[in-house]
C-alpha positions in Angstrom: 155.2 46.1 99.4 153.6 43.0 100.8 150.0 42.0 101.2 148.7 39.4 103.6 145.5 37.5 103.0 143.7 34.7 104.8 143.7 31.4 103.0 140.4 30.2 101.6 139.6 27.1 99.5 139.5 29.3 96.4 143.4 29.5 96.7 143.7 25.7 96.9 145.7 25.2 93.7 147.8 28.4 94.2 148.7 27.2 97.7 149.7 23.7 96.5 151.6 25.0 93.5 153.7 27.3 95.7 154.4 24.5 98.3 155.7 22.2 95.5 158.2 24.9 94.2 159.2 26.4 97.6 162.7 26.0 99.1 161.5 24.6 102.4 158.0 23.1 101.9 157.1 19.4 102.0 154.0 17.5 101.1 152.7 17.9 104.7 151.8 21.5 103.7 149.8 20.4 100.7 146.1 21.1 101.4 145.2 17.5 100.5 147.3 16.6 103.6 146.6 19.5 105.9 142.9 19.4 105.4 142.4 15.8 106.5 142.0 17.0 110.1 140.3 20.3 109.3 137.5 19.5 111.7 140.0 19.4 114.6 141.9 22.6 113.8 140.4 26.0 113.0 142.5 27.0 110.0 144.1 30.4 110.0 146.6 30.0 107.3 148.0 33.1 105.7 149.3 33.9 102.2 151.9 36.7 101.6 151.8 38.4 98.2 154.4 40.8 96.7 153.3 42.9 93.8 150.5 40.5 93.2 152.7 37.4 93.2 152.7 34.8 95.9 155.9 35.2 98.0 155.4 33.1 101.2 152.9 31.0 103.1 152.2 30.5 106.8 150.3 27.3 107.6 148.6 27.8 110.9 145.5 27.4 113.1 143.8 29.4 115.7 143.1 28.1 119.2 140.2 29.1 121.4 142.5 31.3 123.5 143.5 33.2 120.4 146.9 31.6 120.2 148.1 31.1 116.6 150.0 27.8 116.1 152.0 27.0 113.0 150.7 24.3 112.8 149.0 22.4 115.5 148.2 19.3 113.4 151.7 19.0 111.8 155.1 17.9 113.1 156.6 21.1 111.8 155.5 24.3 110.1 156.8 27.8 109.9 157.1 30.3 107.0 157.2 28.6 103.6 159.3 30.7 101.2 160.3 30.8 97.6 164.0 30.7 96.5 164.0 34.5 96.1 163.2 35.3 99.7 165.9 37.5 101.3 166.7 38.3 104.9 165.4 41.9 104.7 162.2 40.8 103.0 161.5 38.1 105.6 162.0 40.7 108.4 159.5 42.9 106.6 157.1 40.0 106.2 157.2 39.1 109.9 156.6 42.8 110.9 153.5 42.7 108.8 152.4 39.3 110.1 152.7 40.6 113.6 150.5 43.6 112.9 148.0 41.4 111.0 147.7 39.0 113.8 147.5 41.7 116.5 144.7 43.4 114.6 142.9 40.0 114.3 142.9 39.8 118.1 145.6 37.1 118.4 147.6 37.0 121.7 150.4 34.6 121.2 152.3 32.7 118.5 153.6 29.1 118.7 156.0 28.6 115.9 157.3 25.2 114.7 159.9 25.8 112.0 160.7 23.1 109.5 164.1 21.5 110.5 166.9 22.4 108.2 167.4 18.8 107.0 164.1 19.2 105.0 165.2 22.4 103.2 166.1 22.1 99.5 168.3 25.2 100.0 169.2 27.3 103.1 166.0 28.7 104.5 166.4 29.9 108.1 165.7 33.6 107.6 162.6 33.1 109.7 164.5 31.9 112.7 166.6 35.1 112.6 163.5 37.2 112.2 161.4 35.9 115.0 164.3 36.2 117.6 165.5 39.6 116.3 162.1 41.2 116.1 160.1 39.6 118.8 162.5 38.0 121.2 161.0 34.6 120.4 162.0 32.0 123.1 162.5 28.3 122.8 159.4 26.6 124.1 160.2 23.0 123.4 163.0 21.0 122.0 162.6 17.4 120.8 165.5 15.2 119.8 165.4 13.0 116.7 168.0 10.7 115.2 169.1 11.2 111.7 171.5 9.5 109.3 173.5 11.6 106.9 174.3 9.9 103.6 177.7 11.5 103.2 179.0 10.6 106.7 177.7 7.2 107.8 178.3 5.8 111.3 179.1 2.2 112.0 176.2 0.1 113.3 176.3 -1.1 116.9 177.1 -4.8 117.2 173.7 -5.6 118.6 171.9 -4.2 115.6 174.2 -6.0 113.1 173.8 -9.3 114.9 170.0 -8.8 115.0 170.0 -8.2 111.2 171.9 -11.4 110.7 169.6 -13.4 112.9 166.5 -12.1 111.1 167.9 -13.0 107.7 168.9 -16.5 109.0 165.3 -16.9 110.3 164.0 -16.4 106.7 162.5 -13.0 107.3 161.7 -11.1 104.1 161.3 -7.4 103.7 158.9 -5.9 101.1 156.6 -3.0 100.4 153.0 -3.5 101.5 149.6 -1.9 101.2 148.3 -3.8 104.2 148.0 -0.8 106.5 145.2 -2.5 108.5 147.5 -5.4 109.7 150.3 -3.0 110.5 148.0 -0.7 112.4 146.9 -3.6 114.6 150.5 -4.3 115.4 151.2 -0.6 116.0 148.1 0.0 118.1 148.7 -3.0 120.3 152.3 -2.0 120.9 151.6 1.6 121.7 148.7 0.7 124.0 150.6 -1.9 126.0 153.9 0.0 126.2 152.8 3.7 126.6 149.0 3.7 126.9 148.8 5.6 123.7 147.2 5.4 120.3 148.6 6.3 116.8 148.1 9.9 115.8 146.3 8.7 112.7 143.6 6.1 112.5 143.8 3.3 109.9 141.2 5.1 107.8 143.1 8.4 107.9 146.5 6.9 107.0 145.0 4.9 104.2 143.3 8.0 102.8 146.5 10.0 103.0 148.5 7.2 101.4 146.0 7.1 98.5 146.4 10.9 98.1 150.2 10.7 98.3 151.3 7.3 97.1 154.9 8.4 96.3 155.3 10.1 99.7 153.7 7.7 102.1 154.9 4.1 101.9 154.7 1.0 104.2 157.6 -1.5 104.3 157.1 -4.6 106.4 158.9 -7.7 107.6 157.3 -11.1 106.9 157.9 -14.6 108.0 156.3 -16.5 105.1 153.1 -14.6 104.7 152.7 -13.3 108.2 153.5 -9.6 108.9 155.6 -9.3 112.0 156.5 -5.6 111.9 157.0 -2.6 109.7 157.6 1.1 109.3 155.6 3.8 107.5 157.9 6.2 105.6 157.2 9.8 104.9 159.3 10.6 101.8 160.3 14.2 100.9 163.0 15.4 98.5 165.7 15.7 101.2 164.5 13.3 103.9 163.0 9.8 104.3 161.3 10.0 107.7 160.1 6.9 109.6 156.7 8.1 110.8 155.7 4.9 112.5 157.8 1.9 113.6 156.5 -1.3 115.3 156.9 -5.0 115.6 154.8 -7.7 117.4 156.3 -10.0 120.1 157.4 -12.6 117.6 158.9 -9.9 115.4 160.9 -8.5 118.3 162.2 -12.0 119.2 163.4 -12.5 115.6 164.9 -8.9 115.4 162.9 -8.1 112.3 163.3 -4.3 112.7 167.1 -4.7 112.4 166.8 -6.4 109.0 163.9 -4.0 108.0 166.0 -0.9 108.6 169.1 -2.4 106.9 167.0 -2.6 103.7 165.0 0.6 104.1 168.0 2.8 105.0 170.1 1.5 102.1 167.2 2.0 99.7 166.4 5.5 101.0 170.0 6.9 100.9 170.4 6.1 97.3 168.1 9.0 96.4 167.8 11.1 99.6 170.6 12.8 101.7 168.9 12.0 105.0 167.1 9.2 106.8 165.3 10.4 109.9 164.0 8.0 112.6 161.8 10.6 114.5 161.9 11.9 118.0 162.9 9.9 121.1 161.8 12.4 123.7 158.6 12.6 125.8 156.7 15.1 127.9 157.3 18.0 125.5 161.0 17.1 125.1 161.8 17.1 128.8 162.4 13.3 129.0 164.8 11.4 126.8 163.6 7.8 126.1 167.1 6.3 126.4 166.1 2.8 125.3 164.4 4.1 122.2 167.2 6.5 121.1 169.8 3.7 121.8 168.1 1.6 119.2 168.1 4.4 116.6 171.7 5.4 117.4 172.6 1.7 116.9 171.7 2.2 113.2 174.0 5.2 113.0 171.5 7.9 113.8 172.7 11.1 115.4 170.9 14.1 116.9 168.7 16.6 115.1 166.4 19.0 117.0 162.8 19.6 116.3 162.2 23.0 118.0 159.1 25.0 118.9 159.3 28.8 119.6 156.8 31.2 121.1 156.3 34.9 121.6 153.6 37.3 122.7 151.9 39.6 120.3 152.6 43.1 121.6 150.3 46.1 121.4 151.8 47.9 118.5 154.6 46.8 116.1 157.6 44.6 116.7 159.4 45.5 119.9 162.4 47.0 118.1 160.0 49.5 116.4 158.3 50.7 119.6 
């Protein structure tokens, strides 16, 4: 009933067209986004056809140890399905995927499902399938903070006062295309505080923004003409996600992020059900950054999990069929 084929650039347009019409895909799965780091990840993405028509996609890469990751270069991944996908069919798809990967010599699967807040309609048939068929186990659980438009929480006093102070200091919030200046603020902050670098370079984020101008946008806080902080937003139909957040020392003293998020959250929730601040956990989810999540909860954010599952590829078919 189903046929599985390996993705090649010849299917570029078919892949992107399917992602755009799927019930749980976002622009992160568009090949123009996925392929920006193609040199770092050996692509092993799969396409599932039913009676000659594209039925599902599995964006993934292959590691040197023959582990398949869906997808190592993305925050989330998992099976991308159309609105006609049913539970029984998805079970059949995963049985075939397991056999396909076993025959390709794969040893293990790391699976990063797309969190439900991003789904345009319910799309968790894959989670049922991987546990029921393969006994998939939870490998990592990261905690994000999300605001739901239909049930808003009151801001903490410290956030509301900060917003007022920033406004009184003459801070203005506006959209910007000055990614270079923001990246300097971001890089300095990450380096001094955590000894880290942004996942994307300035050149990469600028190239991605040029490819997805409606999906990747920078909003910044200014005192006169000087940028003091900002956030890069990843915009999908259901969720506005704050991919990067940072302010310099002057911006922190003036509480510019409080005013920034007052504006950005209000703007976002007019068209999108969810605003997501991103994860506040470290060391593969084992450590909660309490200071960071306190700030996000102060804006009304509450917990959403970003999970990662794994299972071994057995010799033979799914374990229930042995």
